[in-house]
N, C-alpha and C positions, 0 to 999 in steps of 0.2 A: 503493499499500500504506500509506504514512504517512499520508495523508489518510483513508484507511478505518479506520486505527485511531484516528483522533482524536476518534471519536464526532461526526463531522460531520452535518449534517441528514439526516433519514431518507432523502429522495429521493435525495440525492447518493450517500449510502452505499449504497443498493441499486443504483443505477446502477453503481457503481465495482466492487462485488462480483460483478456479472454478467461481469465479463471481466478483472479486474485479475490473479489468480492464473493462469488459463489463458494470459494474455499471456506470462508468463515461460517457461511451458512450449513454447508455440508458437515463441517466439523462439529458444530453447535448440534446438529441432528444426530452425529454419531454418538453423542453422549446422552441422548433422550432416553429415558427409563421407561419401561411399560409400568412400573408401579406406580407412576403418576395418572394413570388411567383411574386408579381407585382412590388417588390422593390429589385431586385437581389443585385444591387451595394451596397446598404446599409448592407445587409447580409455579402456579401463578405468583405466588408470594415470592419465589426464588427469583423469578424473571423481573418482577418489579424492583426488587432489592438490587439486582445486578445490572439492570439496564435503565429503569426509569429514573431510580433516585440518582446515580451519577450523571445521567443526561441533565436531570434539572438542576443538580448542584453546579455543574461546570457551565451550563449555558447561562445561568443566572450571573455566575462570576464573570463570564465574559461580557455578558449584557452590561454589567455594572462598570466594566473597563473600557466599554466601546468608546465612549466620548474621550476618556482619558488618553486612549491610544491615538487621537487625533493631536491632542495637546502636546504629546511626547514626540510627534511626528512620525509614529509607527505606521499609521495609515493617514491618507490624505485623499483629497477629491481629484486629483490629477492623475493618478496611476492606479489601476486595478487588474482585471483579469486579462487573459490573452485576447478575449472578445472586445474589449474596450470599456467593459462596464466598471464603474466605480461605486464605491460605497460613501455614505454620508454621515454625519453626525445625527445622532437621534434627537428629537424633541422629546418634552417630558411625556407628553401623550403617546409617541411612539414606544418609549421605553416602557409604559404601562401596558401597552397593546402587545408588545413582544413577550412581556412576563406572562400574559394571559395565554398566548399561544403555546409558550414553553410548557405551561402547567396542564393546558386542556388537550392540547393537540401534538405535542412533542415537536412543535416547530418554532419559529421565532428565534432560533438560534442566530448568532453571528456567522453569516456565510463566508466572510473573508477569513475569520480566525477559526471558525468550528465547522468548515464546510463538509467533514466527513460524519457529522453527528447525526445524518440521517440514518446511519447504521443502527444506532440505539432504537431508533423506532421500528426500523425494518425488522431488526431481529426479534423484538418483542411481540410485533403483531404476527410475523411468521411463525413463531414457536408457540404462542398461545393458539393461534389459528391452526396449527397442526395438531395440537392436543385436542380442540374442538371436532375437527373433521374426523380424526382417528377415532375419537369417542363414538361418533354417529355411526361410522361403519363397524365398529366393535360392538355396538348394541344390537345391530342387524346380524352380525356373525353369531351372537349369542342366541337369538331367536331361532336360527336355523340350525343351532347346535354345531358350530363349527369354530369353537375358540381356538384351534390352531391357525386360524387364518391371520392371528395377530402378528405372526412371524414374517410373512412374506405378502400374502394376499392383500391384506389391508394396507400396509406400506405402499404397495403399487397401486392400489386404488386411489389413496391420498395423492400420490405423484401424478396420477392420469388426472385427477380431478383438478389440481393446481394448473397443470400443463393446458387443459381445456378452458379453464376460466381465464389463464393468461392469453392464450390464442383469441379467444371471443373479444377480450378486452383491448388488445393491441390491434387486432384486425378492424375493429370497428371504431377505435380511437375514444373508447369509453373511460370514464374516471369514476373512481371510488371518492365521491366528494367529501366523505367524512375523513380522509387521510390526506395529510399534506403531500403534495407531489402527484397524488391521483392514485396511489396504490399498485403501481406496476412492479416496483421493487418489493414490495411485501408479498405479492401473489408469486413472483419468481422466487423470493427467498423462501416461500413455503414448499415449493417444489424441490429446491436444493436440500433443504431442511430435511424432507422426507428421504432423498436420495441418500443422505449421511446415516439416517437411521436403518435403511434398507440395506446399506453396504455393511452395517455392524453385524446385521442378522445373517449375512452371508459371507462374512470374513473368512470364516473356517474353510471355506471353499477356494479362497483367493491365495494365490502364492506370488510373492515378490520375486521379480525376474528382472535382469538387467535389460533383455531385449524388450520386455513390454514397456519398462520405463522409457526407453528409446523411442518405442513406437508412440506412446502417449505424447511425448514431447513433441514428436514429429507432426502429429495430428493437430496439436495446439497451435504450433508454428504455422502450419499450412493455413488453418483458419484464420490466424492472425493477419496473414499476409493476404489471402484471396477472398475471404469472407469475414472481414473484422465485426466483431460485435462486442458488447459490454453489458453490465448490468445498469443501464442508463434508466433514468427516472422517467423519460419520455420516449422509450423505445418504440419503434414501429413494429409491425408484425414480423418483417423480414428479419430484423435484428433479434428479436424475442425468439425466433425459430431457430436461428443460427447458432445460439449460446448454449444450449444444454450439452451437445457432444464436446466441444473443445473444453468446457468448464469441468465436466467429470472427468475428461482425460487430464486435464491439470491438475486436478485433485489427486488423481491415482498417480501421477507423476511425483508430485509433492509428498503423497504417503510412502511410496517406494524409498525415495531418497531419504526421507525423516527415519523409516525403518532401519536402515543401513546405518545412518548416524546413531541412533539409539543402541546399537548393538555393542558399541564400545565407549567407555568413558573416555573423555577428551576435552579439550578447550572449547572446541566447537560445540559439542554436545551441552557442556555446562552453560556456555554464553546464550545457546537457544533456550534452554530450559530458563534461565533467567529473564529473557525476552518474554517468554510464554507467561512467566508468572507476573509480568509487569506490563502488559499490553495496554492497560488503561492510560499509563502515563504517556506512552508513546502516541496512543491514539488521540488524547487530548492536545498534547503539547507539541506535537511535531510541526504544525505550521508556524507556530510562534517561534520556534526554535530555528526555522529557515531563515528568520530574519538576521540572525548572526552571521550567516553565509552571505545573505544580500548585502550586508555593511562591507564585508570583503570584496565582492564583487562590484561594488559602486566604487570603492577604492582602486581596484586593479583596472577598471576600465575608465576611470573619471566620469562616472554617469552622475545624472542629476541625483543628489541625495534623497529626494523625494521617492524615487524608484524603490525605496524600502517597502512602500505601500503596495508594490505589485503582488498580486494572488496568483498561486501560491508562491511562485519564485519570481525573480527578474526574468523577463522574457527575452531582452536583448542578448544576443549572441548565444541563446540557448541551444540553437542546433549545431553549433559549431564548438563550443568549448566543452570542458570536463566539469563543470561547476555542478553538475548534477550529482556527481560522486560525493562532493562535499556536502551538498543538500541532504543526501541519503544518509551519510555518516552523522550529520547534526542532528537531523530528523529523528534518528534513533538513539544516538549516542549521548546527546544533552539530556533528554528526560530520563534515560537510564541511569547516568552518572548523578544528576540531581537526586533521583530517587534512592540510589545507594548512599549518598551523602546524608539525606534527611533521616533515613534508618539508622545510620551509624550514630548520627547526633542524638536520636532518640535512645538508642541503646546506651550510649554513654551518659546520658541525663539519668536514665533508670537506675544505672549501676551507681551513680554520684549519690542518688537519693538513698539507696540501699546502704 
């Protein structure tokens, strides 16, 4: 995700976008437990605590900082996204409205500082939606005396339902008016969430092979070049239809590589585990961390200092230089280092108190 947001080279960016967001949903579905079918409240509570609460917390923090960012020069009304769009200071009324949107619709977040926050809402709706649809099919299976359908048949039915709904919605240009951005990402996320759970049920039949990893990578790469797609909020039918195969192949590629890394302890494995245990800081702060590299790029090229307000990174020379590497390192490294330092300080404080 961080590399994709760094304006990396076009071919690499297209490759990443084929599977990087579906990967999160598939992984979340992989860990869905059937016990939640009989304890729905526990699942919803867990999802609210893990997704809604941090969304509200950090959206409100950045809402309160929005105008301050203009005063500090971190954002301005001259430079913005690659399409030329810019952001503006909020009026008191806009601040209040955004707060209401944050609390009631999981919208209203700062697009230029929290552009990835749609994922909180997408995963919350997709995961709870999966539970609801699975529960409906499960009730039907019980009525016909087929409890074993829980393992494969029902997950397949849920995935098929999500695909059908997504195809209908995108083909007709429909919107779920109660969901910010119209619901395409949530329905697509429901499908991929189901794919993750289904893979977990069939994992015992799956074998990690080097040749399959290469094949999955080639399929994903071919789609990114000849039929690019992504988990866009406004995806048309053709993009929606092209996404499932390369996204699933991309997940299997990552799964295979992860399996190999996990087989032996080492610095790479320990670093990735640390990243996995601290994804929230990276997710929340990677865009603001990019600003440190933007300062360096402004100095290096002699650019207008106000370009620090570019979203997500400075667009000048992005196709020709290697600053995307520095952006990627900072986007991951700064939040992780800050998290490590804060935790060590807390541990030191506790030790001193004792």
